[in-house]
C-alpha positions in Angstrom: 114.1 168.7 116.4 112.5 166.3 118.9 109.3 166.5 121.0 108.9 165.2 124.6 105.8 163.0 124.5 102.7 164.4 126.2 99.1 165.3 125.4 100.3 168.8 124.6 102.8 167.6 122.0 100.7 165.1 120.1 100.5 167.4 117.0 104.3 167.3 116.9 104.4 163.5 117.4 101.9 163.2 114.5 104.7 164.2 112.0 106.4 160.8 112.4 103.9 158.6 114.2 100.2 157.7 114.2 98.4 159.3 117.1 95.0 158.6 118.7 92.1 159.6 116.6 90.0 160.0 119.8 90.0 162.8 122.4 91.6 161.4 125.6 89.1 163.5 127.6 86.3 161.3 126.2 87.7 158.2 127.9 86.5 156.8 131.3 88.0 153.8 133.0 86.3 150.4 132.8 89.4 148.3 133.4 92.0 148.1 136.2 95.1 146.4 135.1 97.8 144.9 137.3 101.3 144.7 135.8 101.8 147.7 133.4 104.7 146.3 131.5 105.8 146.2 127.9 103.7 143.2 126.9 100.5 144.8 128.2 101.2 148.1 126.4 101.9 146.2 123.2 99.0 143.9 123.4 95.8 144.5 125.4 96.3 148.3 125.3 96.8 148.2 121.5 93.5 146.4 120.9 91.7 149.0 123.0 93.5 151.8 121.2 92.3 150.3 117.9 88.8 150.1 119.3 88.8 153.7 120.6 90.1 154.9 117.3 86.9 153.4 115.7 84.9 155.7 118.1 83.7 152.7 120.1 83.5 151.9 123.8 85.2 154.9 125.3 84.1 153.8 128.7 86.6 150.9 128.8 89.8 152.8 129.3 92.6 151.4 131.5 93.8 152.4 135.0 97.0 150.7 136.0 97.7 149.3 139.4 100.6 147.5 141.2 102.4 146.9 144.5 106.0 146.4 143.4 108.9 148.9 143.1 109.0 148.2 139.3 105.3 149.4 139.2 106.3 152.6 140.9 109.1 153.2 138.4 106.6 152.7 135.5 104.1 155.0 137.1 106.6 157.7 137.4 107.8 157.4 133.8 104.3 157.2 132.3 102.7 159.9 134.5 105.4 162.4 133.2 103.9 161.8 129.7 100.2 161.8 130.5 100.2 157.9 130.4 100.8 157.9 126.7 103.1 155.2 125.2 104.9 155.0 121.9 104.7 151.5 120.4 107.0 150.7 117.5 105.8 147.8 115.4 108.5 146.1 113.4 108.5 143.5 110.7 111.4 142.5 108.4 110.3 145.1 105.8 108.4 147.6 108.0 108.9 149.9 111.0 106.1 152.1 112.1 105.4 154.1 115.3 102.1 154.9 117.0 101.3 156.8 120.1 98.7 155.0 122.2 96.4 156.5 124.8 94.0 153.9 126.3 95.6 154.2 129.8 94.3 157.3 131.7 96.0 156.8 135.1 98.0 154.5 137.4 96.9 154.2 141.0 99.3 155.1 143.7 101.6 152.0 143.9 101.4 150.1 147.1 98.3 152.0 148.3 96.0 149.1 149.1 93.2 151.4 150.2 93.2 153.4 147.0 93.4 150.2 144.9 90.5 148.5 146.7 88.4 151.6 146.5 88.9 151.7 142.7 88.2 148.0 142.4 84.8 148.6 144.2 83.9 151.4 141.7 80.9 150.2 139.6 82.5 151.6 136.5 85.3 149.0 136.8 84.0 145.9 135.1 87.2 144.0 134.3 90.3 143.5 136.3 93.1 142.2 134.0 96.6 141.0 134.8 100.1 140.6 133.3 102.1 139.7 136.4 104.4 137.1 134.7 104.4 133.3 134.9 105.9 133.5 138.4 103.3 135.8 139.9 100.6 133.2 140.5 102.0 131.3 143.4 101.6 127.9 141.7 103.8 124.7 141.7 104.7 122.5 138.8 101.3 120.9 138.7 99.6 124.3 138.5 98.3 124.0 142.1 98.0 127.2 144.1 100.3 127.4 147.1 98.4 129.0 150.0 101.4 128.6 152.3 103.6 131.1 150.5 104.5 133.8 153.0 103.0 136.6 151.0 99.7 134.8 150.5 99.6 133.6 154.2 100.2 137.2 155.3 97.2 138.4 153.3 95.1 135.6 154.6 95.8 136.7 158.1 95.2 140.4 157.4 92.7 140.5 154.5 91.8 144.2 155.2 95.3 145.4 154.2 96.3 143.1 151.3 99.8 143.3 149.8 99.4 140.8 146.9 97.4 141.1 143.7 95.1 138.3 144.7 94.5 139.8 148.2 93.6 143.0 146.5 91.2 141.3 144.1 89.5 139.4 146.9 89.1 142.6 148.9 87.7 144.4 145.9 85.2 141.7 145.2 84.1 141.7 148.8 83.6 145.4 148.8 81.5 145.1 145.7 79.4 142.3 147.3 78.8 144.4 150.4 77.7 147.3 148.2 75.5 145.2 146.0 77.6 145.9 142.9 78.0 143.3 140.1 81.4 141.6 140.5 84.1 142.4 137.9 85.5 139.8 135.6 89.1 138.7 136.4 91.0 138.4 133.1 94.6 137.0 133.0 96.7 138.0 130.0 99.8 136.0 131.0 101.4 133.2 129.1 100.5 130.3 131.3 98.3 127.2 130.5 94.7 127.8 131.4 95.5 131.2 132.7 91.9 131.9 133.7 91.6 128.7 135.7 95.0 129.4 137.3 93.8 132.9 138.3 90.5 131.5 139.6 92.4 129.0 141.8 94.6 131.8 143.1 91.7 134.1 143.9 89.6 131.3 145.5 92.6 130.0 147.4 93.3 133.5 148.7 89.7 134.0 149.8 89.5 130.6 151.5 92.2 131.6 153.9 90.1 134.3 155.5 86.5 133.7 154.5 85.6 130.3 153.0 82.0 131.2 152.6 83.0 134.2 150.4 85.2 131.9 148.3 82.1 129.9 147.6 80.3 133.1 146.5 83.3 134.0 144.2 83.2 130.6 142.6 79.5 131.0 141.8 79.5 134.6 140.7 82.8 135.7 139.1 84.1 134.9 135.6 87.7 134.0 134.9 88.0 133.6 131.1 91.0 131.7 129.7 93.0 133.4 127.0 95.8 132.8 124.6 97.9 135.9 124.0 100.8 136.4 121.7 103.2 139.1 120.6 107.0 139.1 120.9 107.8 142.2 123.0 111.4 142.6 124.2 112.4 144.6 127.2 113.1 148.3 126.8 116.5 149.7 127.5 118.4 152.9 126.7 119.0 151.5 123.2 115.2 151.5 122.4 114.7 154.9 124.0 117.5 156.5 122.0 116.4 154.7 118.8 113.0 156.1 119.1 114.3 159.6 119.5 116.8 159.2 116.6 114.3 157.6 114.2 111.0 159.3 115.0 112.0 162.4 117.0 109.9 161.4 120.0 111.3 161.4 123.5 109.4 158.7 125.4 110.5 157.7 128.9 109.6 154.0 128.2 108.6 153.2 124.6 107.7 149.6 123.5 109.3 147.9 120.5 107.5 144.8 119.3 106.8 142.6 116.3 104.0 143.5 113.9 102.2 140.2 114.6 99.8 139.9 117.5 97.1 137.5 118.5 94.5 137.2 121.2 92.1 134.3 121.6 89.6 134.8 124.5 86.8 132.9 126.0 83.6 134.9 125.9 82.8 134.7 129.7 82.3 138.0 131.4 80.2 138.9 134.4 79.7 142.6 133.8 80.1 143.1 130.0 83.1 143.6 127.9 84.4 146.0 125.2 83.7 145.0 121.5 87.2 143.6 121.0 85.9 141.3 118.3 85.7 144.4 116.1 89.5 144.8 116.3 90.8 141.3 115.8 90.3 139.4 119.0 89.0 135.9 118.4 86.2 134.9 120.9 85.7 131.2 121.4 83.9 128.9 123.8 87.1 127.0 124.6 90.6 128.5 124.2 92.4 125.2 125.0 93.4 124.2 121.5 94.9 127.6 120.7 96.6 127.7 124.1 98.2 124.3 123.6 99.4 125.3 120.2 101.0 128.6 121.3 102.4 127.5 124.6 103.9 124.2 123.3 105.1 125.4 119.9 106.1 129.1 120.4 106.9 129.3 124.1 108.3 125.8 124.1 110.4 126.9 121.1 111.6 130.0 123.0 112.7 127.8 125.9 114.4 125.3 123.6 116.7 127.8 121.8 117.4 130.0 124.9 120.0 127.7 126.6 122.0 126.4 123.7 122.3 130.0 122.4 123.4 131.2 125.8 126.0 128.5 126.1 127.3 129.4 122.6 127.6 133.1 123.7 124.8 134.3 121.3 122.9 137.4 122.6 120.1 138.0 120.1 117.3 135.7 119.2 117.6 136.4 115.5 121.3 135.6 115.6 120.5 132.3 117.3 118.1 131.4 114.5 120.7 132.3 112.0 123.0 129.7 113.6 122.3 126.5 111.5 122.7 124.1 114.4 120.2 125.9 116.6 117.7 126.4 113.8 117.9 122.8 112.8 117.7 121.7 116.5 114.5 123.7 116.9 112.9 122.3 113.7 113.7 118.7 114.6 112.5 119.1 118.2 109.3 120.7 117.1 108.5 118.2 114.3 109.5 115.1 116.2 108.4 115.7 119.7 106.2 118.8 120.1 103.9 119.3 117.1 102.8 115.6 116.9 101.3 115.8 120.4 99.6 119.2 120.0 95.8 118.6 119.5 94.2 119.9 116.3 93.3 123.6 116.3 90.3 124.8 114.3 91.1 126.1 110.8 94.9 126.0 111.6 97.8 124.1 110.1 100.3 123.4 112.9 103.1 123.1 110.3 102.2 126.6 108.9 102.0 127.9 112.4 105.6 126.8 113.1 106.8 128.3 109.8 105.3 131.6 110.9 107.1 131.3 114.2 110.4 130.7 112.4 109.8 133.8 110.4 109.0 135.8 113.6 112.1 134.6 115.4 114.3 135.5 112.5 113.2 139.2 112.6 116.3 141.2 113.3 114.5 144.4 114.0 112.9 143.1 117.2 116.3 142.6 118.8 114.8 140.2 121.3 117.5 138.8 123.5 118.5 135.3 124.7 118.8 136.5 128.3 115.1 137.4 128.2 114.1 134.0 126.9 116.4 132.3 129.4 115.1 134.1 132.5 112.6 132.6 135.0 113.2 129.1 133.7 112.0 127.6 137.0 108.5 128.9 136.2 108.7 128.5 132.4 110.1 125.0 132.0 107.2 123.4 134.0 104.7 125.2 131.7 106.3 125.3 128.3 108.6 122.2 128.0 107.9 119.6 130.7 104.2 119.1 129.8 105.3 118.0 126.3 107.9 115.7 127.8 105.3 114.1 130.0 102.7 113.7 127.2 105.3 111.9 125.1 106.3 109.7 128.0 102.7 108.8 128.7 102.2 107.8 125.1 105.3 105.6 125.2 107.3 107.9 122.9 110.9 108.8 123.2 112.1 112.2 124.5 115.7 112.5 123.2 115.2 116.2 122.2 113.1 117.3 125.1 115.5 115.6 127.5 118.3 117.5 125.8 116.4 120.8 126.4 116.3 120.0 130.2 120.0 119.0 130.1 120.8 122.3 128.3 119.0 124.2 131.1 120.9 122.3 133.7 124.2 123.0 132.0 123.3 126.7 131.7 122.8 126.8 135.5 126.3 125.6 136.1 127.1 129.2 135.5 129.5 129.5 132.6 129.2 129.3 128.9 131.2 126.9 126.8 133.8 129.6 126.3 134.0 130.2 130.1 132.1 133.4 130.3 130.0 133.9 133.5 126.3 133.6 133.1 124.1 136.1 135.0 120.9 134.4 136.2 117.5 136.0 136.4 115.4 133.4 138.3 113.8 133.4 141.7 115.2 129.8 142.2 118.7 130.6 140.9 120.6 129.7 144.1 119.2 126.2 144.4 119.3 125.5 140.7 123.0 126.7 140.5 124.0 124.5 143.4 122.2 121.5 141.9 123.6 122.0 138.5 127.1 122.0 139.8 126.4 118.7 141.6 124.8 117.3 138.5 128.0 117.4 136.6 129.0 114.2 138.4 125.5 113.1 139.5 122.8 114.1 136.9 120.0 113.1 139.2 120.9 115.9 141.6 119.2 118.4 139.2 116.0 116.3 139.0 115.1 116.4 142.8 112.8 119.5 142.5 109.3 118.1 142.4 107.9 121.6 142.1 109.6 121.8 138.7 109.9 118.3 137.3 107.0 116.6 138.9 106.1 113.3 137.4 108.6 113.6 134.6 111.6 113.0 137.0 110.1 109.6 137.9 110.5 108.3 134.4 113.4 105.9 133.9 113.7 106.8 130.2 113.8 110.6 130.9 116.4 110.2 133.6 118.5 108.1 131.3 118.2 110.5 128.3 118.8 113.5 130.6 121.9 112.0 132.1 123.5 111.1 128.8 122.7 114.5 127.2 124.2 116.3 130.2 127.3 114.1 130.2 127.7 114.8 126.5 127.3 118.6 126.9 130.1 118.6 129.5 132.4 116.3 127.6 131.9 117.6 124.0 130.3 121.0 124.3 127.0 122.4 123.0 127.8 122.5 119.3 128.9 118.9 119.2 126.0 117.7 121.3 123.5 119.5 119.0 125.1 117.9 116.0 124.9 114.4 117.5 121.2 115.0 118.2 120.7 116.1 114.6 122.5 113.1 113.3 120.4 110.8 115.4 123.4 109.7 117.5 122.6 111.2 120.9 120.4 108.5 122.2 122.0 105.5 124.0 
């Protein structure tokens, strides 16, 4: 016997899952969140659910918002179950389900007027975002691109914004005109200095239509930086069916995730914040050390194993880590070229942190996929891999392993695995990368022409040499043999 998830069926769901200890009717919204996806529901929403379960801060519930077709699909699925979500937390020796309820609504998707009206509501004191690494309109250096067509359009017509940043600017302007304290803008995306990046995007957006208002935003609005972490795979029919079969709960879009989670956040808020420190969030004056650690070691590790695994026809992350060549490649890369350049982190052993990551990546219950790690490389490589490459180069250190990562990415974009299977790309820059990767088989430099991706790294003679040799070896000998040469210390020439 199964139950279809809703407020009316919570008693039935409680037979197999933890349910909210609070009355949903007691919640009022204090946060508007753009990008209601799996990570948000497994991370920020979980922390708030924990807080509400303690009987605290019930005026900080979430209202979702968005402008994309995917946002509309999520709204439809969640509205049908009263905006509840079943989150299944999995470790190697544990699987547990919980129904969470900190979200009380999602605004009509694409309705700029309704969204701006809610943003100008004094009750809304935080606007948070998980819009993916590619949603911030930035280049390889992290600089905001005001000439992007979507941004330029909002700059010309600020009263009817279509982008998240146009909406935020319009909401802040409406609050200023009404004499309402501005909300805090809080990014929860995996990008370096996410608060500063968000600040640059909002200011850049405002400057296009009202430079004086941009100055006001700079002086009055907080953009805290954050480090967020929880491995959260995409949901498919497999997860939907598994939840029903295992827990007897029919959820239109459940979330499966690892048990581990982390959130380190700068305590900079213009209009107050929920007491997230009571439920495990670490508040610090500067998140940079934690951010460097996570983005370089974990996200960089993800990017490092994605492409060799894909080229070797491996689908799941845990299977990739069970492959001795890939696991050894990751360990050597981290210990030789990534961990040594990560600055110290308070009360943290970087070696122990990497050991934890290995444990997490080996978790078979998560069923995280290589295609998920391989997607959007044009945005992820400049944030997770190439900064480590550049730091090593600037210090006069070799980059055999990191150059190999870039070469593996190039080889991947040639479009076929080592066995000849076709690769399906998921990247906004797929067409230009594919064309360049095919040219690079004979002329490796053809893949390094993208300044918005490689930036200063591509100007290094050592990197270009290492990249060219690694790519040539991948084509001539294949991924397995190339990884073995790297492990044996025989890849460099």
